[in-house]
C-alpha positions as CSV (number, residue, x, y, z in Angstrom):
1,M,0.0,0.0,-0.1
2,D,1.1,3.6,-0.7
3,T,0.2,6.6,1.3
4,V,-0.7,9.8,-0.7
5,T,-1.7,13.2,0.9
6,W,-4.6,15.3,-0.4
7,R,-4.5,18.9,0.0
8,L,-7.7,20.8,-0.5
9,F,-8.3,24.5,-0.8
10,A,-11.1,27.0,-0.5
11,D,-14.6,25.6,-0.1
12,L,-13.2,22.0,-0.8
13,A,-11.4,22.2,2.5
14,E,-14.5,23.4,4.2
15,V,-16.7,20.6,2.7
16,A,-14.1,17.9,3.5
17,G,-13.6,18.9,7.2
18,G,-10.0,19.9,6.6
19,R,-7.2,21.0,4.5
20,E,-5.1,17.7,4.6
21,H,-6.1,14.1,4.3
22,A,-3.7,11.1,3.9
23,V,-5.0,8.1,2.1
24,S,-3.8,4.7,1.3
25,V,-4.0,3.1,-2.2
26,E,-2.7,-0.1,-3.8
27,S,0.8,0.3,-5.1
28,D,-0.4,0.4,-8.7
29,G,-3.2,2.9,-7.7
30,T,-4.1,5.9,-9.7
31,V,-5.4,9.6,-8.7
32,E,-8.8,8.3,-9.3
33,D,-8.3,5.4,-6.7
34,A,-7.2,8.0,-4.1
35,L,-9.9,10.3,-4.8
36,A,-12.4,7.4,-4.3
37,V,-10.7,6.7,-0.8
38,L,-10.8,10.5,0.1
39,L,-14.6,10.7,-1.0
40,D,-15.6,7.4,0.9
41,G,-18.0,8.6,3.5
42,R,-17.9,12.2,2.4
43,E,-21.1,12.5,0.4
44,D,-20.9,16.4,0.5
45,L,-17.5,16.4,-1.0
46,R,-18.3,13.9,-3.6
47,G,-21.2,16.1,-4.7
48,R,-19.0,19.1,-5.0
49,V,-16.1,17.6,-6.9
50,L,-17.7,14.9,-9.3
51,D,-20.1,15.5,-12.2
52,G,-21.4,11.9,-12.4
53,D,-18.3,10.0,-12.6
54,D,-16.1,12.7,-13.8
55,L,-14.3,15.5,-11.9
56,A,-16.3,18.7,-12.0
57,D,-15.4,21.4,-14.7
58,D,-14.8,23.9,-11.9
59,V,-12.2,21.5,-9.9
60,N,-8.4,21.7,-10.6
61,L,-6.4,18.8,-10.0
62,M,-2.6,18.7,-9.3
63,R,-0.1,15.8,-8.6
64,N,3.1,16.8,-7.1
65,G,2.6,20.5,-8.2
66,S,1.8,19.6,-11.9
67,P,-1.7,19.1,-13.4
68,A,-3.2,15.8,-13.2
69,A,-5.7,13.4,-14.6
70,L,-7.7,10.9,-12.6
71,S,-5.8,8.1,-14.7
72,D,-2.4,9.2,-13.8
73,G,-0.6,6.7,-11.3
74,V,0.4,7.8,-7.9
75,D,3.5,6.8,-5.7
76,D,4.0,6.3,-2.2
77,G,4.5,10.0,-0.9
78,D,2.9,11.9,-3.7
79,E,1.0,15.0,-2.8
80,L,-2.3,15.5,-4.6
81,A,-4.4,18.8,-4.6
82,M,-7.9,19.9,-5.5
83,F,-9.2,23.4,-5.6
84,P,-11.6,25.6,-7.4
85,P,-10.7,27.8,-10.2
86,V,-8.5,30.9,-9.1
87,T,-9.7,34.2,-10.1
88,G,-7.4,37.1,-10.4
89,G,-7.4,40.7,-10.5
90,T,-5.1,43.5,-11.5
91,D,-2.2,44.6,-9.3
92,G,-2.2,48.2,-10.6
93,S,0.7,47.7,-12.7
94,N,0.8,48.4,-16.5
95,A,2.7,45.4,-17.7
């Protein structure tokens, strides 16, 4: 078994009851497997991050700081992150 850590941000952390969650997956597991473990028993979070069987369009997914897909493999010690879209503003500079 491998252990991966989910880091959740904004409303996802609120719905999940915390920002950080360690989950165990099989050694040949995927991001989707790790997500299934995270969502087990968290129906509110499931409803927030999934659209049917797919990741909702307004949820970003990262693995070790890079964009990830549900089909990507995971390794022991990986950090997975989910967050809603980040909106920006202007900083007042004229770039």
